[in-house]
N, C-alpha and C positions, 0 to 999 in steps of 0.2 A: 716567291716572296711570302713569308709567313706573317700574315697580318696580326696574328695573336701576340707577336713579340714587338709590335710597333706602338702599342699603347693607344690605339684608336678606340673611339667610344662604342664601336660595334662588337668588340671582342668579348665583352661580358654579358651579351644579350641572352636572356633566358626568362625564367619566371621571377623577375625582380623589379624593383622600383626604377632602375636604370632603363629597362626595356619599356616600361610605361611612359617614362619621360621621352625617350628617343622616338617611340612610335607616335606619341602625341605631337611632338614638335614637327615631325615629317608630315603628319596629317594636317596640322594647322599651317604649315608652310604652303601646302597645296591649296588649302582653304583661303589663305591670305592672297594667293595668286588669283583665285576666283573673286575675292573681295576687291582687289585692285582692278581687275577687269570690270567689275560692276561700277567702280568709281570712274574709271576712264570712259566707260560707255555712257554714263550719266552726263559727264562733261561734254562729250562729243555729240550726244543726242540733242541736248538742250542748247548746245553751242554757248555754254556759259561756265565760268569757274567761280560764280558768286559764292562767297563765304568759305571757299576752299583755300586753305593756307598754302600758298606757294612756297613759303619758307620751310614749312614742315616737310612737304613732299620732296623738295629739292635736297634737304638734308638727309631725308630717309634713304634716297638712292645711294648717297655717299656711305651711310652707316651700313646698309646691306652689303655694299661692296667691301667694306672693312670686315664684315662677318666672314668673308671668304679667307682673308689673310689671317684673322684671329683664329678662325676655325682650324686652319692648317697648323698654326702654332700650338693649338690645344689638342690636336689629333681628333677633331670633332667633325665627323661627316655631317651631323645634323646642322651645325652652323654653316658649313660650306654649301650644302644644298640650299639652305634657307637664303643665303646671300646671293647665290647664282640666280635662282628662280625669281626672287622678289626684286632684285635689281633690274632684270629684264622687263618685268611687268610694270615697272615705274616709267619706262620710256614713253609709251603712248599717252600715259597720264600727264607727264610733264610737257609733252608736245602739245596736248590739248590745252593745258593751262597757258602756255606761251601764246597759242593762237587766239584763245577766247578771253583771256584775262590779262596776260602779259606779266613779265617779271620786271620788278623795279631795278634801277641801276645797282642798288645795294645787293639785291638778291643775285644778280648776274655776277657781281664781284665775289660774292660768297661762294658761288658754284666753282669759280676758278680756284679759290682758296681750298675748297674741298678736294679738288684734284691734287693739289700739292700735299695736303694732309694725308691723302691716300698713299702717295708715294713715300711720305715720311713714315707711315705705318709699316710699309713693306721693308724699309731700310733699317728701322730701329729695332734693337733686341728686346726692349721692355714693353712688349705688346699688351700685356694685361693692364698695366697702368694707363697706357695710351687708350686702350679700348674703353676703360672706365671713364676717362676724361671725355672721349668722343660720345659715349653713351649719355653722360650728363648734358653734353651739348645737345643731344637729340631730345632729352627730356625738356630742355628749354624750348627747342623748336616745336616740340609736340604741344607745349602750352599755347603756342600761337593759334592752334586750331580752336580750342574752346574760347580763347580771347576774341578771335574773329567772329565766331557765332554770337557771342555776347555783345560785342561792339555793334554789330549790324542788326541784332535782335531778329535774326533770320538764319535758319539752317541752310538755306540756299541749295547748292548742289552737293553738299556734304552727304556722302553715302553711309547711312546707318549700318548697312550690312557689313561694310568694311570695318567700321568701329567695333561692332560686336565680334567680328572675327578676331581683330587685334586684342580685344579684351579677353576672349577665351584663350587665345594663343598665349597671352602673358601668363595665365594661370599654369599652363603646361610648361612654359619655359622656366617658371619658378620650380616646378617639380623636377625638371631636367637639371637645373642648376644645383639643387640640393643633392640629387642622386650622384652627380658627377663632381661635386664639391668645387664648382666653378664660382670663385668669389665674386668676380665682376658681375656675372649674371645674377647671383644671389642678392647683390646690392641694388642693381638697376631695374630688374624686372618688377619688383613691387612698386617702384616709383612710377613706371609706365602704367601699371594697373590703376593706380590712384588717378593719374591724369586722364586716362581713358574713361574712367567712371564719371569724372566731372564732365568730360566732353559729351558722353552719352546723355547725361542728365540735361545739359544745355541743349543738345539736339532735340530731345523730347520736348523741352519747354518752348523752343522757338521753331519747331518743325513747320514746314510749309503745309497748310491745310488745303485739301482739294477744294476747288470752287464748288459752291452750292449747286446741286443738280447735275454735276459732272459724273460720268461713269467711272 
């Protein structure tokens, strides 16, 4: 099979912007997996999901799964690798949230809906439009994280390492989107960047201070 004739994102790799974007997205995909591990570890270690948005992370696993389908339609190995690895890394996180925080009835119903939407994404031909719609849905879900921190005036178990990884990753996804002329990513990635900036600012403002005299 001659991959050079299939239009995949790795065929033009070399000393160019596309290579920088591709390499950056793979690197930050691996770093995101590390960040997700840190978030899961924090929840399980403290046996608490305080201030962690169950809605955002439950939607996130859906959107990362959609990345696999959309990546295949766009001949993007970067998106497919990102979707596969990050979807898997969400599983222990969500199990921890269910165990130590619990999902509301609405959140459980939404997860069922996400499953049907994933199948809809596979079946429908207009994947770019659907991906953009789902991505804006994720932007709304992502807003629930800064909202939860602000509402509780406490950063709780929210892991700043993951937020910083996501922030940096968004910068590289913007580079990748421009290099590959991927309109959906060009539109949504800057939106994610703004929301993550606000989330980090609120985390800093309401971060949990260590007790006086503690090591």
